[in-house]
N, C-alpha and C positions, 0 to 999 in steps of 0.2 A: 229570206231563207234563215232557218234556225240551224246554227252550227255548234255542235258540242266540240270544244277544243281540248284535246289531251296533250298537244304539243304545239308550240308557236310555229313549228315548221308547216303546219297545215295551211298557213296563210300563203305558202308558196304554191299551193295546189288550187285553192279556191279563194275568192274574195268574200269575206264574211258579209259584205253588203250586197252580194248577188241576189237576184230574185229567183225564187223557185216558181216557175210558171206552169200552171195547169193548162194544158193544150186542149184537152177534151175529156169527157167523162161519160158514164152511162153504160160501161162494159161490165162483164162478169169476172174475168180473170185475164188481164192483159199480160202478154209474154212475147218472147222471140223478137226483140227489137233489132232492126237492121237499118243502116243508113248508107245511101250511095248516091252521090252526085245530086244532092238537094232533095232526095226522096226518102221518106221513112216508110218502113213496113213493120207491122206487128200483128200478133195473133190475139184473138179472144178465145182462149183455149177451151173453156167450158162449153161454149156454144159453137165450136167447130168452124171458126171464121178467120179470114186473113184480111187486113186492111192496108191500104196505101194512103200515105198522108203527104201532101205537098202544101206547105203553109200558105203560099200565095193563092191557092185554089180553095181555101176554106176548110171545112171539116173533113176528117178522114173518109175515104171511099171504100166500100166493101168490094173486094176483088175476087174473093173465093168463099162461097158459102158451104163448101164441103171440103174442109182442109185436111180431112183424115186425122183430126185432132192434133194438128201441128202445134208444137210447143216451142222448142228452141229453133232458131234460124240463124243463118250467117251468109255473108256474101263471099263468093269464091271469085277472087280477082283474076285468077289464072284462066278460068273458063267463062267469066262474065255471066254468072248465074247465082241465084239464091238457092241454098240447100236448107232443108228443114227436117226435123225429127217428127215423124208421123206415128202417133201412138197406135191407132187402130190397124195400120198396115204393118206395124212392127218393122219399120224400114227407115232408111235415109232416102229421101226423094228430092228432086228439084221442084221448083214452083209449079211446073206443069204436071207433076205427078209421076214422072219417070223414076223408077226405082234405081238407086245408085248401089246400095248394098242392103241386104236384109237377113243374111245368114252367116253363122260362124261354124265352120266345119259341118255344114249341112243342117244345123239347128237354128231356128229363127231366133233373132235377138229379142230382148225383152220388150223393146219399144223405143228406147232412146229418149234423152231429155235435153241435152245441150250439145252444141256442135261448133267447131271452128275449123278453119283451113289455113295452113301455112303458105308461105310464098312459093314453095315447091309443088303445092297441090296436095300434100298429105292431109287427110281428113281425120280429125280427132273427134270422138263423141263419147259422151257418158251414157251408160245404159243401166240405171239402177233397177233392181228387182223390187218394184214398188207396188205391185198389184198381183192378184191371183190370175194366172194365165192357164188356160186349158190346153191339154195336149203336150207335145214335146217342148221342153224349155231348158234354158241353160242352168237355171237353179241358183244363180249368183249374180251379184252386181259387178259391173266391169267398166273400165275405160278402154275404148278401142282406138286403134290407129289403122286407117285404111289407105293403102297405096292403090289408087284407082288405075294407074297406068299398068301395074302388074296384076291387078285384081287380087291383092293380098290383104286379108283382114287379120290383124293380130291383137291379142289382149296385152295391154301394157300395165294394167293395174286391176287387181280384183280382191284387195283386202279391205277396202272402205265399204261401209254398209250402205251409204247413199251418196255416191259420187254425183255431182250435179254440174254447176257452172265450171267452164274451162276457159283458160286464157294462156297465151304464150308470152314469154319475156321478149323484149325488143329484138334480141339476137336469135330468138327461137331455139335456144338451148334448154330452156326451163319451161315445163308445163305446170301451171297452177290449177289445182282442183279444189273446188268447194265441196266439203262433205256436210250435207245438210243435217244429218242425224247427230253429229258430234259438235256442231257449231264451230267447225274448224276450217282453216284453209291450209292445204298441203302443197308442197312443191316437189316436183320430180325432175331430176337430171335426166334428160332424154337419151344421153349416151350410156349412162350406167344403169338407168331405170331405178336409181335409189330414190325412195320416197321419204320425206321428212315433214313433220309438223312445222308450219310456217307462222301461223297466228291463230289464236283462240279468241272467239268473240264472246262478249258478256251477254248471255241470254236475258238478263234482267233489264236490259236497256230498252226493251219494247217488243212489240209483236214482229214476227218474221224470223226467218232462218237463213243461213248462208245459201245463196242461190247463184245469180248471175254475177259475172265480174269482167272487168276490162283493165288494161294497163295503158298508161301514157308512155310517151317516148323515152322518159327517164326511168321507167320501171316501177313507178308508183302504181299501187293497186286500188281499184274502186270496186267494192264488193257490197252487194245488197245483203242485209242481215237484220238483226233485231233493231228496230227503230228507224231504219233508213239505209243510207249508203256509208259504209265504213271506208276510211281513207288510210292506207297502209303504205309505208315507205319500202324501198327495196330490201331493207334489212329485217323487215317483219315488225317494225314498231308501228303501233296504231296511233295515228296522228289526230284523228277526229272523226266525227259522225255528222253527216248531213241528215237532218231529220226530215222524213217524208210523212205526210199526214195519213197515208195508207200503207199497207204492207207492200214494200217494194220487192218485185220478183226478179227483174232483170234490167239491163241498161246497155247502151252502146254510145260511142262517141259520134258526134257530128263534127262540123267544121270548127265550132267554137265552144263546145261543151258536151254535156251528157243528155241523152234522151232516155227517159226512164219509164218503164212499164210497172204500174203499181195498182193492183187490184182492179178497181172500177175505172181507172183513169190513166192518162199518159201525161208526163211532165217533162220539162227540160230545165237545165241550169247551166250557166256559163262556168267554165273552168279556165285555168291559166296555162296549162301545159297540153299540147296536142296529143292525139292518140298515137300509139306505137305503130299503127299501120296507116 
């Protein structure tokens, strides 16, 4: 593993001697990583597919050849299901294709990009206006919160031009939002809805933009961006950069480290601190 060190504190998060393992390759645009009880899931977005990967069983297995162009996915522990952002349905659905939510005040959402669920079952998803859409449309990018029990969808952010990856602080009071177009990470106090710039990435460090992110149980942030995975402490100090040989789009924690979707391949690397969830 190639690690750019900006602060010695990065050694508390990862061992510089850890191996970045390429698990498989030959895809077009891997995304939507999910891990649950020894099983990995990910999408190959550009070719409309979803794969399941169980290491002991060999190569990933195709489980859905018409994913409705699923991109971001997450595991909902409360209802024991995987939720996904489906671009061509312009909806949040479960893995079986059942629509969870697809409209805001009677207007279809743009399509959605990334999604997370808190321990109470609240669903947060980013919905950038990233393509031309025919017919009625919202006309802006948003971050939504959906209370499924009450069937209430609300916009909690609509000033960012391209909101993408989302993650919650360990106590679920802070929402982190990656803004792809500005190479920035923002944080929002979920009680006050106050949004502030948290970290700015250096776009000269390589290919890629802010996209997927996750937090460990101590509140450190792991964010895909230029050159690989950026490691940021809870105060917003950038500690280091794990270099990935392809453009890293997204990531999730497994039991011992990070599972990474990056362009044509999937990777993993050990970390020292467990996931926040």
